[in-house]
N, C-alpha and C positions, 0 to 999 in steps of 0.2 A: 776844476774840482780837485781838492787836495786829498792825499791818501788818508788823512785822518777822518775824512767823511765816508770812507769806504763802508763803515758799519751801516749807515743808512742806505747806501746803494745796494749792498748785498742783501739787506733785509727785504728790499723791494723784490728780490729774486724769489722770495718765498710766497709771493701773492698767489692766490689760487689760479691754476691753469684753466684755460677755456675748455669746455666740454669736448671740443674737436681734437684737443691734444691728448696724447697718451700720458696722463698725469701720473707722477710717481712722487712718493714722499721725499722731501729734501731734509737732510739732517739739520737740526737747529744750529749746529756749529758753523754753518755757512753764513751766519749773521755778522761775522766780523772778518777782517782781512786775514787774520790767522786761521779763522774757521774755513775761509775759502781755500786756503792752502791745505788745510786738513782734509777737506772734501776731495781736493785734487789728489792728494797723497793716498787717501783711502780708495779712490777709484783706481789708481795705478796698482795698488796691491791686489784689488779684485781682478784686474786684467792679468796680472802676472800669475795669479793662482789658477787661472783657467787651464784645465787639462785638455790636451789634444791627443787624438788617437792615431794620427798619421794616415788616416783613410783618405783616398782621393776625393776631391770635391766633385759634386755633380755639376753639370753644365750651368744650372741656375745659380748654385752657390758660388761657383767660380766667377760668374758675372757680378754677383754681389760683392765678392771679395775685391775684385778689380775696381768696382765703383767706390768702395770704402777707401782703397788705396789712393785713388785719384783725388778724392776730397781731402784726404790727409796731406798729400803732397802740396796741394794748393794752400792749405792752412799753414804748413811749415814754411813754404817759400816766403810768405808775407810776415809770419810771426817771428821768424828768426831775425830779420833786419829790424823789426819793430822792437825786439828785446834790447837792441843796442841804440836805437835812434829815437824811441818814443820820448816825448818831452814831459809827459805826465807820469807820476808814480803809479797811478791807478792803471793807466794803459800798459805800463811796463809789467805790472802784476798780472794783468789779463793775458798779455802776450807770452810771458814766461810760462804761465800755466798751460797755455795752448801748446807750446813746444814740448813740454814734459808729457802732456797727454798724447800728442800725436806720435812721439817717439815710442811710447809704450804700446799704442795701438798697432803701429807698423811692425814692431818686434813680434807681438803675439799673432798678428795677421799672417806674417811670414811662416810662423810655426803651423798655423792652421792650414794655410794654402799648400804646404808641402811642395810637390812638383809643379803646382799651378803657377805659371809665370804671372807676376804682378807688375804693373807699370812702375817705372823708376823716376819718371819726369813728366811734366805737363805736356800733353799732346794737342792742346787747344790753343791756337794763336790768340784768340780773344781773351782767354783766361790769363795767358802770359802777359798780354798788353795791360790788362787791368792791374796785375800784380806789379808790373814795372812802374806804372803810374803811382801806385800806392807807396812803393818803396822810395820813390823820388820826391814825394810831397814834402814841402818845406815847413818848418816851424810848427805853429799851432795846428795847421790843417793836417799835419801828419797823423796826429792822434785821432782826429775826427774821421779821416779816411780809413784808418785801420779799424776803428770801432764799427763804422758803417759797412765796409766791404768784407772784412774778415770776421770780426767778433760777432756781428749780427748776421749778415747775409751768408757768409761761409758756414757759420754754425747752424743756421737754419737748414742749409743744404745737408750738412752732416746729420742733423737731427732726423730729417726725412729719410735719409739713407739708412740710418741705424734703426729707425722704426720699421722700415720695410724689411730689413734684415731680421729683426727680432721676430717678425711674424711669418716671413716667407722662407727663411733658410731652413734647410733640412739638417745641416750639420749642427750638433748640439753646441760645440765650442763657438761656432760663429754666432749662433743665437745668444749665447751667454756673453760674448764680447759686446754685442750691440746693447744688451740689457744693462751691462755694467756702465756703459758710456752715456746712455741717455740722460740719467739724472744730472750729471755734471754739465752736459751741454745745455740743458734747460736753464740751469743756474747761470752759465756763462752768457747766454743770450739776454736774460733779464738784467743782469748786471751791466752789460754793454749798452743796452737800450737806455738805462737810467743814466749811465755815464754820458752818453751822447746828448740826452735831453738836458743835462746839467751844463753843457757847453754852449747852449743856444739861448 
């Protein structure tokens, strides 16, 4: 699927969410490749604008922050190489957006966490093995593996983590961070699913 077809792919992202999902309105601008970038950029601005008060996190919030950090590290490890090795322009666009998003989340999460120590690398051997396989996948399969493992499965994990944080966190900034990220992740998942379907 060529980048010129991204309009139809991103439009698929605006299909109604199932009742089980925490649906949020997605800006109409996401109906094009430029709009997808605009949605990413708008989300980054929302993240950067979140105010933090420096208060120590509760034990529960610290656990949520660490969970967000681990998901972000996993996404970055695979999206960074994908940004350079992806053979499809559309996969490249998705991977680059993922890197930008995760960098912004990590920066703000560090501000929110304060003295709470956050993980800096993957500590799960199975997750690392999955990422190693993804990064080394050759040719056309590279894009398919990235879409399946990172753009879909990884973002589904991120979505669940952010939804949990948005409802369970006591820290207002942590809840606000999750709420800012959820709409973008929902669009990323739908776009990736349509991209993957178009390759089969």
